[in-house]
PyMOL Python script that loads the backbone (N, CA, C, O; Angstrom):
from pymol import cmd

cmd.read_pdbstr("""\
ATOM      1  N   MET A   1      46.952 -54.766  54.257  1.00  0.00           N
ATOM      2  CA  MET A   1      45.741 -54.757  53.442  1.00  0.00           C
ATOM      3  C   MET A   1      46.036 -55.455  52.124  1.00  0.00           C
ATOM      4  O   MET A   1      47.123 -55.300  51.567  1.00  0.00           O
ATOM      5  N   GLY A   2      45.088 -56.210  51.633  1.00  0.00           N
ATOM      6  CA  GLY A   2      45.237 -56.879  50.354  1.00  0.00           C
ATOM      7  C   GLY A   2      44.270 -56.324  49.333  1.00  0.00           C
ATOM      8  O   GLY A   2      43.119 -56.028  49.654  1.00  0.00           O
ATOM      9  N   VAL A   3      44.730 -56.183  48.114  1.00  0.00           N
ATOM     10  CA  VAL A   3      43.881 -55.720  47.023  1.00  0.00           C
ATOM     11  C   VAL A   3      44.043 -56.686  45.859  1.00  0.00           C
ATOM     12  O   VAL A   3      45.163 -56.998  45.453  1.00  0.00           O
ATOM     13  N   ILE A   4      42.928 -57.156  45.327  1.00  0.00           N
ATOM     14  CA  ILE A   4      42.916 -58.052  44.180  1.00  0.00           C
ATOM     15  C   ILE A   4      42.205 -57.334  43.040  1.00  0.00           C
ATOM     16  O   ILE A   4      41.124 -56.779  43.237  1.00  0.00           O
ATOM     17  N   LYS A   5      42.799 -57.338  41.855  1.00  0.00           N
ATOM     18  CA  LYS A   5      42.176 -56.719  40.685  1.00  0.00           C
ATOM     19  C   LYS A   5      42.159 -57.725  39.545  1.00  0.00           C
ATOM     20  O   LYS A   5      43.130 -58.453  39.341  1.00  0.00           O
ATOM     21  N   ALA A   6      41.066 -57.769  38.808  1.00  0.00           N
ATOM     22  CA  ALA A   6      40.948 -58.702  37.689  1.00  0.00           C
ATOM     23  C   ALA A   6      40.117 -58.081  36.582  1.00  0.00           C
ATOM     24  O   ALA A   6      39.281 -57.214  36.832  1.00  0.00           O
ATOM     25  N   VAL A   7      40.346 -58.518  35.387  1.00  0.00           N
ATOM     26  CA  VAL A   7      39.584 -58.084  34.221  1.00  0.00           C
ATOM     27  C   VAL A   7      39.075 -59.337  33.532  1.00  0.00           C
ATOM     28  O   VAL A   7      39.805 -60.322  33.417  1.00  0.00           O
ATOM     29  N   GLY A   8      37.831 -59.311  33.072  1.00  0.00           N
ATOM     30  CA  GLY A   8      37.284 -60.487  32.423  1.00  0.00           C
ATOM     31  C   GLY A   8      36.176 -60.155  31.459  1.00  0.00           C
ATOM     32  O   GLY A   8      35.792 -58.996  31.306  1.00  0.00           O
ATOM     33  N   LEU A   9      35.673 -61.160  30.824  1.00  0.00           N
ATOM     34  CA  LEU A   9      34.515 -61.057  29.948  1.00  0.00           C
ATOM     35  C   LEU A   9      33.392 -61.845  30.589  1.00  0.00           C
ATOM     36  O   LEU A   9      33.592 -62.978  31.026  1.00  0.00           O
ATOM     37  N   ILE A  10      32.214 -61.251  30.648  1.00  0.00           N
ATOM     38  CA  ILE A  10      31.082 -61.957  31.229  1.00  0.00           C
ATOM     39  C   ILE A  10      29.912 -61.937  30.264  1.00  0.00           C
ATOM     40  O   ILE A  10      29.793 -61.040  29.430  1.00  0.00           O
ATOM     41  N   THR A  11      29.059 -62.926  30.384  1.00  0.00           N
ATOM     42  CA  THR A  11      27.825 -62.953  29.611  1.00  0.00           C
ATOM     43  C   THR A  11      26.860 -61.993  30.268  1.00  0.00           C
ATOM     44  O   THR A  11      26.590 -62.092  31.465  1.00  0.00           O
ATOM     45  N   MET A  12      26.344 -61.071  29.491  1.00  0.00           N
ATOM     46  CA  MET A  12      25.477 -60.041  30.031  1.00  0.00           C
ATOM     47  C   MET A  12      24.075 -60.558  30.339  1.00  0.00           C
ATOM     48  O   MET A  12      23.278 -59.845  30.949  1.00  0.00           O
ATOM     49  N   GLY A  13      23.767 -61.769  29.932  1.00  0.00           N
ATOM     50  CA  GLY A  13      22.451 -62.336  30.218  1.00  0.00           C
ATOM     51  C   GLY A  13      21.440 -62.007  29.143  1.00  0.00           C
ATOM     52  O   GLY A  13      21.780 -61.504  28.072  1.00  0.00           O
ATOM     53  N   GLY A  14      20.202 -62.298  29.447  1.00  0.00           N
ATOM     54  CA  GLY A  14      19.155 -62.056  28.470  1.00  0.00           C
ATOM     55  C   GLY A  14      19.167 -63.101  27.370  1.00  0.00           C
ATOM     56  O   GLY A  14      19.963 -64.040  27.396  1.00  0.00           O
ATOM     57  N   THR A  15      18.296 -62.933  26.425  1.00  0.00           N
ATOM     58  CA  THR A  15      18.176 -63.910  25.352  1.00  0.00           C
ATOM     59  C   THR A  15      19.268 -63.766  24.297  1.00  0.00           C
ATOM     60  O   THR A  15      19.507 -64.690  23.518  1.00  0.00           O
ATOM     61  N   LEU A  16      19.936 -62.600  24.268  1.00  0.00           N
ATOM     62  CA  LEU A  16      20.973 -62.386  23.266  1.00  0.00           C
ATOM     63  C   LEU A  16      22.302 -62.995  23.679  1.00  0.00           C
ATOM     64  O   LEU A  16      23.130 -63.289  22.816  1.00  0.00           O
ATOM     65  N   GLY A  17      22.533 -63.195  24.984  1.00  0.00           N
ATOM     66  CA  GLY A  17      23.778 -63.773  25.450  1.00  0.00           C
ATOM     67  C   GLY A  17      24.994 -62.947  25.085  1.00  0.00           C
ATOM     68  O   GLY A  17      26.048 -63.504  24.778  1.00  0.00           O
ATOM     69  N   GLN A  18      24.868 -61.623  25.110  1.00  0.00           N
ATOM     70  CA  GLN A  18      25.974 -60.758  24.746  1.00  0.00           C
ATOM     71  C   GLN A  18      27.115 -60.898  25.750  1.00  0.00           C
ATOM     72  O   GLN A  18      26.885 -61.111  26.940  1.00  0.00           O
ATOM     73  N   ILE A  19      28.347 -60.774  25.256  1.00  0.00           N
ATOM     74  CA  ILE A  19      29.521 -60.842  26.102  1.00  0.00           C
ATOM     75  C   ILE A  19      30.145 -59.458  26.149  1.00  0.00           C
ATOM     76  O   ILE A  19      30.297 -58.800  25.120  1.00  0.00           O
ATOM     77  N   GLY A  20      30.506 -59.016  27.356  1.00  0.00           N
ATOM     78  CA  GLY A  20      31.095 -57.697  27.508  1.00  0.00           C
ATOM     79  C   GLY A  20      32.220 -57.698  28.525  1.00  0.00           C
ATOM     80  O   GLY A  20      32.271 -58.571  29.392  1.00  0.00           O
ATOM     81  N   PRO A  21      33.133 -56.718  28.428  1.00  0.00           N
ATOM     82  CA  PRO A  21      34.245 -56.627  29.371  1.00  0.00           C
ATOM     83  C   PRO A  21      33.774 -56.133  30.731  1.00  0.00           C
ATOM     84  O   PRO A  21      32.813 -55.368  30.826  1.00  0.00           O
ATOM     85  N   SER A  22      34.454 -56.573  31.778  1.00  0.00           N
ATOM     86  CA  SER A  22      34.151 -56.098  33.119  1.00  0.00           C
ATOM     87  C   SER A  22      35.411 -56.181  33.966  1.00  0.00           C
ATOM     88  O   SER A  22      36.318 -56.962  33.680  1.00  0.00           O
ATOM     89  N   SER A  23      35.454 -55.368  35.006  1.00  0.00           N
ATOM     90  CA  SER A  23      36.571 -55.343  35.934  1.00  0.00           C
ATOM     91  C   SER A  23      36.056 -55.699  37.315  1.00  0.00           C
ATOM     92  O   SER A  23      34.995 -55.230  37.727  1.00  0.00           O
ATOM     93  N   PHE A  24      36.806 -56.530  38.032  1.00  0.00           N
ATOM     94  CA  PHE A  24      36.436 -56.954  39.369  1.00  0.00           C
ATOM     95  C   PHE A  24      37.540 -56.530  40.323  1.00  0.00           C
ATOM     96  O   PHE A  24      38.721 -56.695  40.019  1.00  0.00           O
ATOM     97  N   CYS A  25      37.170 -55.990  41.461  1.00  0.00           N
ATOM     98  CA  CYS A  25      38.149 -55.577  42.454  1.00  0.00           C
ATOM     99  C   CYS A  25      37.709 -56.032  43.831  1.00  0.00           C
ATOM    100  O   CYS A  25      36.526 -55.983  44.167  1.00  0.00           O
ATOM    101  N   GLY A  26      38.671 -56.476  44.622  1.00  0.00           N
ATOM    102  CA  GLY A  26      38.399 -56.850  45.997  1.00  0.00           C
ATOM    103  C   GLY A  26      39.423 -56.203  46.900  1.00  0.00           C
ATOM    104  O   GLY A  26      40.618 -56.234  46.609  1.00  0.00           O
ATOM    105  N   GLN A  27      38.967 -55.615  47.992  1.00  0.00           N
ATOM    106  CA  GLN A  27      39.867 -54.985  48.954  1.00  0.00           C
ATOM    107  C   GLN A  27      39.603 -55.608  50.315  1.00  0.00           C
ATOM    108  O   GLN A  27      38.453 -55.696  50.746  1.00  0.00           O
ATOM    109  N   PHE A  28      40.662 -56.041  50.997  1.00  0.00           N
ATOM    110  CA  PHE A  28      40.541 -56.722  52.273  1.00  0.00           C
ATOM    111  C   PHE A  28      41.368 -55.997  53.322  1.00  0.00           C
ATOM    112  O   PHE A  28      42.412 -55.428  53.004  1.00  0.00           O
ATOM    113  N   ASP A  29      40.910 -56.012  54.574  1.00  0.00           N
ATOM    114  CA  ASP A  29      41.669 -55.354  55.633  1.00  0.00           C
ATOM    115  C   ASP A  29      42.806 -56.232  56.154  1.00  0.00           C
ATOM    116  O   ASP A  29      43.548 -55.803  57.038  1.00  0.00           O
ATOM    117  N   ASN A  30      42.960 -57.425  55.639  1.00  0.00           N
ATOM    118  CA  ASN A  30      44.053 -58.330  55.987  1.00  0.00           C
ATOM    119  C   ASN A  30      44.719 -58.822  54.712  1.00  0.00           C
ATOM    120  O   ASN A  30      44.133 -58.747  53.632  1.00  0.00           O
ATOM    121  N   THR A  31      45.925 -59.318  54.833  1.00  0.00           N
ATOM    122  CA  THR A  31      46.662 -59.819  53.680  1.00  0.00           C
ATOM    123  C   THR A  31      46.165 -61.206  53.281  1.00  0.00           C
ATOM    124  O   THR A  31      45.956 -62.071  54.131  1.00  0.00           O
ATOM    125  N   VAL A  32      45.980 -61.403  51.990  1.00  0.00           N
ATOM    126  CA  VAL A  32      45.592 -62.714  51.467  1.00  0.00           C
ATOM    127  C   VAL A  32      46.807 -63.637  51.566  1.00  0.00           C
ATOM    128  O   VAL A  32      47.882 -63.302  51.069  1.00  0.00           O
ATOM    129  N   THR A  33      46.639 -64.804  52.209  1.00  0.00           N
ATOM    130  CA  THR A  33      47.758 -65.734  52.384  1.00  0.00           C
ATOM    131  C   THR A  33      47.775 -66.843  51.337  1.00  0.00           C
ATOM    132  O   THR A  33      48.820 -67.449  51.102  1.00  0.00           O
ATOM    133  N   ASN A  34      46.637 -67.115  50.708  1.00  0.00           N
ATOM    134  CA  ASN A  34      46.575 -68.180  49.710  1.00  0.00           C
ATOM    135  C   ASN A  34      45.415 -67.906  48.759  1.00  0.00           C
ATOM    136  O   ASN A  34      44.379 -67.378  49.163  1.00  0.00           O
ATOM    137  N   THR A  35      45.598 -68.265  47.513  1.00  0.00           N
ATOM    138  CA  THR A  35      44.567 -68.074  46.499  1.00  0.00           C
ATOM    139  C   THR A  35      44.398 -69.366  45.718  1.00  0.00           C
ATOM    140  O   THR A  35      45.385 -69.984  45.315  1.00  0.00           O
ATOM    141  N   ARG A  36      43.174 -69.773  45.503  1.00  0.00           N
ATOM    142  CA  ARG A  36      42.854 -70.938  44.686  1.00  0.00           C
ATOM    143  C   ARG A  36      41.827 -70.521  43.638  1.00  0.00           C
ATOM    144  O   ARG A  36      40.821 -69.885  43.956  1.00  0.00           O
ATOM    145  N   ILE A  37      42.092 -70.886  42.392  1.00  0.00           N
ATOM    146  CA  ILE A  37      41.177 -70.583  41.286  1.00  0.00           C
ATOM    147  C   ILE A  37      40.429 -71.853  40.928  1.00  0.00           C
ATOM    148  O   ILE A  37      40.996 -72.946  40.950  1.00  0.00           O
ATOM    149  N   PHE A  38      39.138 -71.703  40.595  1.00  0.00           N
ATOM    150  CA  PHE A  38      38.389 -72.887  40.184  1.00  0.00           C
ATOM    151  C   PHE A  38      37.609 -72.636  38.907  1.00  0.00           C
ATOM    152  O   PHE A  38      37.233 -71.506  38.596  1.00  0.00           O
ATOM    153  N   PHE A  39      37.375 -73.717  38.174  1.00  0.00           N
ATOM    154  CA  PHE A  39      36.578 -73.727  36.950  1.00  0.00           C
ATOM    155  C   PHE A  39      35.527 -74.806  37.105  1.00  0.00           C
ATOM    156  O   PHE A  39      35.772 -75.824  37.753  1.00  0.00           O
ATOM    157  N   GLY A  40      34.379 -74.599  36.529  1.00  0.00           N
ATOM    158  CA  GLY A  40      33.359 -75.633  36.586  1.00  0.00           C
ATOM    159  C   GLY A  40      32.153 -75.274  35.765  1.00  0.00           C
ATOM    160  O   GLY A  40      32.092 -74.203  35.160  1.00  0.00           O
ATOM    161  N   ASN A  41      31.184 -76.178  35.745  1.00  0.00           N
ATOM    162  CA  ASN A  41      29.972 -75.955  34.956  1.00  0.00           C
ATOM    163  C   ASN A  41      28.778 -75.553  35.814  1.00  0.00           C
ATOM    164  O   ASN A  41      27.658 -75.467  35.313  1.00  0.00           O
ATOM    165  N   GLY A  42      29.003 -75.308  37.088  1.00  0.00           N
ATOM    166  CA  GLY A  42      27.921 -74.925  37.985  1.00  0.00           C
ATOM    167  C   GLY A  42      27.567 -76.011  38.977  1.00  0.00           C
ATOM    168  O   GLY A  42      27.018 -75.726  40.041  1.00  0.00           O
ATOM    169  N   THR A  43      27.878 -77.269  38.637  1.00  0.00           N
ATOM    170  CA  THR A  43      27.624 -78.376  39.556  1.00  0.00           C
ATOM    171  C   THR A  43      28.876 -79.201  39.824  1.00  0.00           C
ATOM    172  O   THR A  43      28.985 -79.833  40.875  1.00  0.00           O
ATOM    173  N   THR A  44      29.826 -79.205  38.885  1.00  0.00           N
ATOM    174  CA  THR A  44      31.029 -80.009  39.024  1.00  0.00           C
ATOM    175  C   THR A  44      32.268 -79.162  38.739  1.00  0.00           C
ATOM    176  O   THR A  44      32.310 -78.434  37.746  1.00  0.00           O
ATOM    177  N   LEU A  45      33.284 -79.255  39.614  1.00  0.00           N
ATOM    178  CA  LEU A  45      34.545 -78.563  39.369  1.00  0.00           C
ATOM    179  C   LEU A  45      35.373 -79.350  38.371  1.00  0.00           C
ATOM    180  O   LEU A  45      35.530 -80.564  38.507  1.00  0.00           O
ATOM    181  N   SER A  46      35.905 -78.661  37.367  1.00  0.00           N
ATOM    182  CA  SER A  46      36.800 -79.317  36.423  1.00  0.00           C
ATOM    183  C   SER A  46      38.250 -79.036  36.786  1.00  0.00           C
ATOM    184  O   SER A  46      39.155 -79.757  36.363  1.00  0.00           O
ATOM    185  N   GLU A  47      38.471 -77.973  37.579  1.00  0.00           N
ATOM    186  CA  GLU A  47      39.823 -77.649  38.024  1.00  0.00           C
ATOM    187  C   GLU A  47      39.744 -76.825  39.294  1.00  0.00           C
ATOM    188  O   GLU A  47      38.867 -75.973  39.436  1.00  0.00           O
ATOM    189  N   TYR A  48      40.668 -77.081  40.226  1.00  0.00           N
ATOM    190  CA  TYR A  48      40.758 -76.311  41.459  1.00  0.00           C
ATOM    191  C   TYR A  48      42.212 -76.338  41.899  1.00  0.00           C
ATOM    192  O   TYR A  48      42.763 -77.410  42.152  1.00  0.00           O
ATOM    193  N   GLY A  49      42.839 -75.175  41.993  1.00  0.00           N
ATOM    194  CA  GLY A  49      44.236 -75.158  42.405  1.00  0.00           C
ATOM    195  C   GLY A  49      44.838 -73.783  42.331  1.00  0.00           C
ATOM    196  O   GLY A  49      44.145 -72.797  42.084  1.00  0.00           O
ATOM    197  N   PRO A  50      46.156 -73.720  42.550  1.00  0.00           N
ATOM    198  CA  PRO A  50      46.836 -72.423  42.531  1.00  0.00           C
ATOM    199  C   PRO A  50      46.858 -71.842  41.122  1.00  0.00           C
ATOM    200  O   PRO A  50      46.789 -72.573  40.134  1.00  0.00           O
ATOM    201  N   GLY A  51      46.952 -70.544  41.047  1.00  0.00           N
ATOM    202  CA  GLY A  51      47.035 -69.895  39.747  1.00  0.00           C
ATOM    203  C   GLY A  51      46.772 -68.406  39.871  1.00  0.00           C
ATOM    204  O   GLY A  51      46.260 -67.936  40.888  1.00  0.00           O
ATOM    205  N   THR A  52      47.119 -67.682  38.849  1.00  0.00           N
ATOM    206  CA  THR A  52      46.864 -66.242  38.811  1.00  0.00           C
ATOM    207  C   THR A  52      46.062 -65.849  37.585  1.00  0.00           C
ATOM    208  O   THR A  52      45.593 -64.714  37.490  1.00  0.00           O
ATOM    209  N   ILE A  53      45.898 -66.773  36.643  1.00  0.00           N
ATOM    210  CA  ILE A  53      45.149 -66.482  35.423  1.00  0.00           C
ATOM    211  C   ILE A  53      44.073 -67.550  35.256  1.00  0.00           C
ATOM    212  O   ILE A  53      44.339 -68.748  35.359  1.00  0.00           O
ATOM    213  N   ALA A  54      42.862 -67.092  34.999  1.00  0.00           N
ATOM    214  CA  ALA A  54      41.757 -68.019  34.766  1.00  0.00           C
ATOM    215  C   ALA A  54      41.017 -67.572  33.519  1.00  0.00           C
ATOM    216  O   ALA A  54      40.654 -66.403  33.393  1.00  0.00           O
ATOM    217  N   PHE A  55      40.796 -68.487  32.606  1.00  0.00           N
ATOM    218  CA  PHE A  55      40.032 -68.151  31.409  1.00  0.00           C
ATOM    219  C   PHE A  55      39.350 -69.394  30.888  1.00  0.00           C
ATOM    220  O   PHE A  55      39.759 -70.517  31.184  1.00  0.00           O
ATOM    221  N   GLY A  56      38.319 -69.185  30.120  1.00  0.00           N
ATOM    222  CA  GLY A  56      37.590 -70.291  29.531  1.00  0.00           C
ATOM    223  C   GLY A  56      36.108 -69.965  29.450  1.00  0.00           C
ATOM    224  O   GLY A  56      35.676 -68.879  29.834  1.00  0.00           O
ATOM    225  N   VAL A  57      35.350 -70.903  28.955  1.00  0.00           N
ATOM    226  CA  VAL A  57      33.913 -70.686  28.795  1.00  0.00           C
ATOM    227  C   VAL A  57      33.125 -71.194  29.998  1.00  0.00           C
ATOM    228  O   VAL A  57      31.921 -70.964  30.100  1.00  0.00           O
ATOM    229  N   GLU A  58      33.812 -71.888  30.912  1.00  0.00           N
ATOM    230  CA  GLU A  58      33.143 -72.386  32.109  1.00  0.00           C
ATOM    231  C   GLU A  58      33.008 -71.270  33.146  1.00  0.00           C
ATOM    232  O   GLU A  58      33.550 -70.178  32.977  1.00  0.00           O
ATOM    233  N   ARG A  59      32.287 -71.560  34.204  1.00  0.00           N
ATOM    234  CA  ARG A  59      32.221 -70.632  35.334  1.00  0.00           C
ATOM    235  C   ARG A  59      33.586 -70.612  36.003  1.00  0.00           C
ATOM    236  O   ARG A  59      34.241 -71.645  36.137  1.00  0.00           O
ATOM    237  N   VAL A  60      34.002 -69.435  36.416  1.00  0.00           N
ATOM    238  CA  VAL A  60      35.316 -69.243  37.007  1.00  0.00           C
ATOM    239  C   VAL A  60      35.144 -68.532  38.340  1.00  0.00           C
ATOM    240  O   VAL A  60      34.286 -67.659  38.474  1.00  0.00           O
ATOM    241  N   GLY A  61      35.952 -68.899  39.321  1.00  0.00           N
ATOM    242  CA  GLY A  61      35.886 -68.237  40.617  1.00  0.00           C
ATOM    243  C   GLY A  61      37.200 -68.351  41.348  1.00  0.00           C
ATOM    244  O   GLY A  61      38.145 -68.978  40.870  1.00  0.00           O
ATOM    245  N   VAL A  62      37.246 -67.733  42.521  1.00  0.00           N
ATOM    246  CA  VAL A  62      38.468 -67.750  43.318  1.00  0.00           C
ATOM    247  C   VAL A  62      38.104 -67.871  44.798  1.00  0.00           C
ATOM    248  O   VAL A  62      37.086 -67.346  45.248  1.00  0.00           O
ATOM    249  N   VAL A  63      38.959 -68.576  45.543  1.00  0.00           N
ATOM    250  CA  VAL A  63      38.811 -68.720  46.989  1.00  0.00           C
ATOM    251  C   VAL A  63      40.054 -68.113  47.629  1.00  0.00           C
ATOM    252  O   VAL A  63      41.177 -68.489  47.293  1.00  0.00           O
ATOM    253  N   TYR A  64      39.853 -67.180  48.544  1.00  0.00           N
ATOM    254  CA  TYR A  64      40.960 -66.529  49.249  1.00  0.00           C
ATOM    255  C   TYR A  64      41.067 -67.083  50.655  1.00  0.00           C
ATOM    256  O   TYR A  64      40.056 -67.401  51.282  1.00  0.00           O
ATOM    257  N   SER A  65      42.302 -67.201  51.159  1.00  0.00           N
ATOM    258  CA  SER A  65      42.542 -67.624  52.540  1.00  0.00           C
ATOM    259  C   SER A  65      43.250 -66.497  53.288  1.00  0.00           C
ATOM    260  O   SER A  65      44.044 -65.750  52.716  1.00  0.00           O
ATOM    261  N   PHE A  66      42.944 -66.397  54.573  1.00  0.00           N
ATOM    262  CA  PHE A  66      43.524 -65.379  55.442  1.00  0.00           C
ATOM    263  C   PHE A  66      43.981 -66.023  56.742  1.00  0.00           C
ATOM    264  O   PHE A  66      43.433 -67.048  57.147  1.00  0.00           O
ATOM    265  N   THR A  67      44.970 -65.442  57.400  1.00  0.00           N
ATOM    266  CA  THR A  67      45.410 -65.925  58.703  1.00  0.00           C
ATOM    267  C   THR A  67      44.385 -65.574  59.773  1.00  0.00           C
ATOM    268  O   THR A  67      44.079 -66.395  60.638  1.00  0.00           O
ATOM    269  N   ASP A  68      43.855 -64.357  59.715  1.00  0.00           N
ATOM    270  CA  ASP A  68      42.868 -63.901  60.694  1.00  0.00           C
ATOM    271  C   ASP A  68      41.506 -64.527  60.431  1.00  0.00           C
ATOM    272  O   ASP A  68      41.172 -64.853  59.292  1.00  0.00           O
ATOM    273  N   THR A  69      40.720 -64.692  61.496  1.00  0.00           N
ATOM    274  CA  THR A  69      39.375 -65.262  61.340  1.00  0.00           C
ATOM    275  C   THR A  69      38.335 -64.190  61.033  1.00  0.00           C
ATOM    276  O   THR A  69      37.257 -64.511  60.532  1.00  0.00           O
ATOM    277  N   ASN A  70      38.633 -62.923  61.322  1.00  0.00           N
ATOM    278  CA  ASN A  70      37.715 -61.826  61.010  1.00  0.00           C
ATOM    279  C   ASN A  70      38.333 -60.970  59.916  1.00  0.00           C
ATOM    280  O   ASN A  70      39.389 -60.366  60.105  1.00  0.00           O
ATOM    281  N   VAL A  71      37.672 -60.926  58.781  1.00  0.00           N
ATOM    282  CA  VAL A  71      38.170 -60.166  57.639  1.00  0.00           C
ATOM    283  C   VAL A  71      37.040 -59.289  57.122  1.00  0.00           C
ATOM    284  O   VAL A  71      35.920 -59.756  56.914  1.00  0.00           O
ATOM    285  N   THR A  72      37.342 -58.032  56.922  1.00  0.00           N
ATOM    286  CA  THR A  72      36.386 -57.117  56.307  1.00  0.00           C
ATOM    287  C   THR A  72      36.763 -56.963  54.838  1.00  0.00           C
ATOM    288  O   THR A  72      37.926 -56.731  54.508  1.00  0.00           O
ATOM    289  N   SER A  73      35.781 -57.092  53.970  1.00  0.00           N
ATOM    290  CA  SER A  73      36.076 -56.992  52.543  1.00  0.00           C
ATOM    291  C   SER A  73      35.129 -56.018  51.861  1.00  0.00           C
ATOM    292  O   SER A  73      34.015 -55.759  52.319  1.00  0.00           O
ATOM    293  N   LYS A  74      35.612 -55.497  50.763  1.00  0.00           N
ATOM    294  CA  LYS A  74      34.812 -54.639  49.899  1.00  0.00           C
ATOM    295  C   LYS A  74      35.055 -55.139  48.484  1.00  0.00           C
ATOM    296  O   LYS A  74      36.193 -55.149  48.016  1.00  0.00           O
ATOM    297  N   VAL A  75      34.006 -55.549  47.808  1.00  0.00           N
ATOM    298  CA  VAL A  75      34.128 -56.094  46.459  1.00  0.00           C
ATOM    299  C   VAL A  75      33.319 -55.235  45.511  1.00  0.00           C
ATOM    300  O   VAL A  75      32.192 -54.850  45.819  1.00  0.00           O
ATOM    301  N   GLY A  76      33.888 -54.938  44.368  1.00  0.00           N
ATOM    302  CA  GLY A  76      33.190 -54.111  43.389  1.00  0.00           C
ATOM    303  C   GLY A  76      33.347 -54.657  41.996  1.00  0.00           C
ATOM    304  O   GLY A  76      34.225 -55.473  41.719  1.00  0.00           O
ATOM    305  N   MET A  77      32.482 -54.194  41.130  1.00  0.00           N
ATOM    306  CA  MET A  77      32.501 -54.608  39.730  1.00  0.00           C
ATOM    307  C   MET A  77      32.167 -53.393  38.879  1.00  0.00           C
ATOM    308  O   MET A  77      31.286 -52.607  39.228  1.00  0.00           O
ATOM    309  N   SER A  78      32.862 -53.243  37.778  1.00  0.00           N
ATOM    310  CA  SER A  78      32.630 -52.107  36.895  1.00  0.00           C
ATOM    311  C   SER A  78      32.689 -52.568  35.452  1.00  0.00           C
ATOM    312  O   SER A  78      33.488 -53.434  35.096  1.00  0.00           O
ATOM    313  N   PHE A  79      31.842 -51.986  34.630  1.00  0.00           N
ATOM    314  CA  PHE A  79      31.893 -52.248  33.197  1.00  0.00           C
ATOM    315  C   PHE A  79      32.677 -51.146  32.489  1.00  0.00           C
ATOM    316  O   PHE A  79      32.735 -51.116  31.260  1.00  0.00           O
ATOM    317  N   ILE A  80      33.292 -50.225  33.276  1.00  0.00           N
ATOM    318  CA  ILE A  80      34.028 -49.094  32.718  1.00  0.00           C
ATOM    319  C   ILE A  80      35.531 -49.243  32.921  1.00  0.00           C
ATOM    320  O   ILE A  80      36.292 -49.198  31.955  1.00  0.00           O
ATOM    321  N   SER A  81      35.978 -49.426  34.198  1.00  0.00           N
ATOM    322  CA  SER A  81      37.400 -49.541  34.481  1.00  0.00           C
ATOM    323  C   SER A  81      37.631 -50.179  35.837  1.00  0.00           C
ATOM    324  O   SER A  81      36.730 -50.220  36.675  1.00  0.00           O
ATOM    325  N   ILE A  82      38.861 -50.685  36.052  1.00  0.00           N
ATOM    326  CA  ILE A  82      39.203 -51.278  37.342  1.00  0.00           C
ATOM    327  C   ILE A  82      39.097 -50.233  38.452  1.00  0.00           C
ATOM    328  O   ILE A  82      38.601 -50.539  39.537  1.00  0.00           O
ATOM    329  N   SER A  83      39.551 -49.017  38.202  1.00  0.00           N
ATOM    330  CA  SER A  83      39.531 -47.988  39.253  1.00  0.00           C
ATOM    331  C   SER A  83      38.111 -47.656  39.709  1.00  0.00           C
ATOM    332  O   SER A  83      37.922 -47.207  40.840  1.00  0.00           O
ATOM    333  N   ARG A  84      37.126 -47.864  38.865  1.00  0.00           N
ATOM    334  CA  ARG A  84      35.743 -47.604  39.262  1.00  0.00           C
ATOM    335  C   ARG A  84      35.086 -48.802  39.915  1.00  0.00           C
ATOM    336  O   ARG A  84      33.953 -48.714  40.388  1.00  0.00           O
ATOM    337  N   GLY A  85      35.797 -49.930  39.943  1.00  0.00           N
ATOM    338  CA  GLY A  85      35.265 -51.129  40.576  1.00  0.00           C
ATOM    339  C   GLY A  85      35.210 -51.029  42.092  1.00  0.00           C
ATOM    340  O   GLY A  85      34.373 -51.668  42.729  1.00  0.00           O
ATOM    341  N   LEU A  86      36.099 -50.229  42.673  1.00  0.00           N
ATOM    342  CA  LEU A  86      36.111 -50.076  44.131  1.00  0.00           C
ATOM    343  C   LEU A  86      35.544 -48.761  44.559  1.00  0.00           C
ATOM    344  O   LEU A  86      35.481 -48.475  45.754  1.00  0.00           O
TER     345      LEU A  86
END
""", "prot")
cmd.dss("prot")
cmd.show_as("cartoon", "prot")
cmd.util.cbc("prot")
cmd.orient("prot")
């Protein structure tokens, strides 16, 4: 089983554009074999490659690879703590 945990700051939306902390967690029934992090502005990638830390003002995301073709995942998000994300 693979578990991914991350902490970040996100724009809360609305007209105020407030930024707040959040925790992201992903749990998979198979082991993650490869991870790629990407940055971009929503239409164009400015970076895509290996890494464990992603930060910046652009949109940030991650692509996971698995050996198995069937993977069950559970993804959660919490504004309180990582443990409450799952």
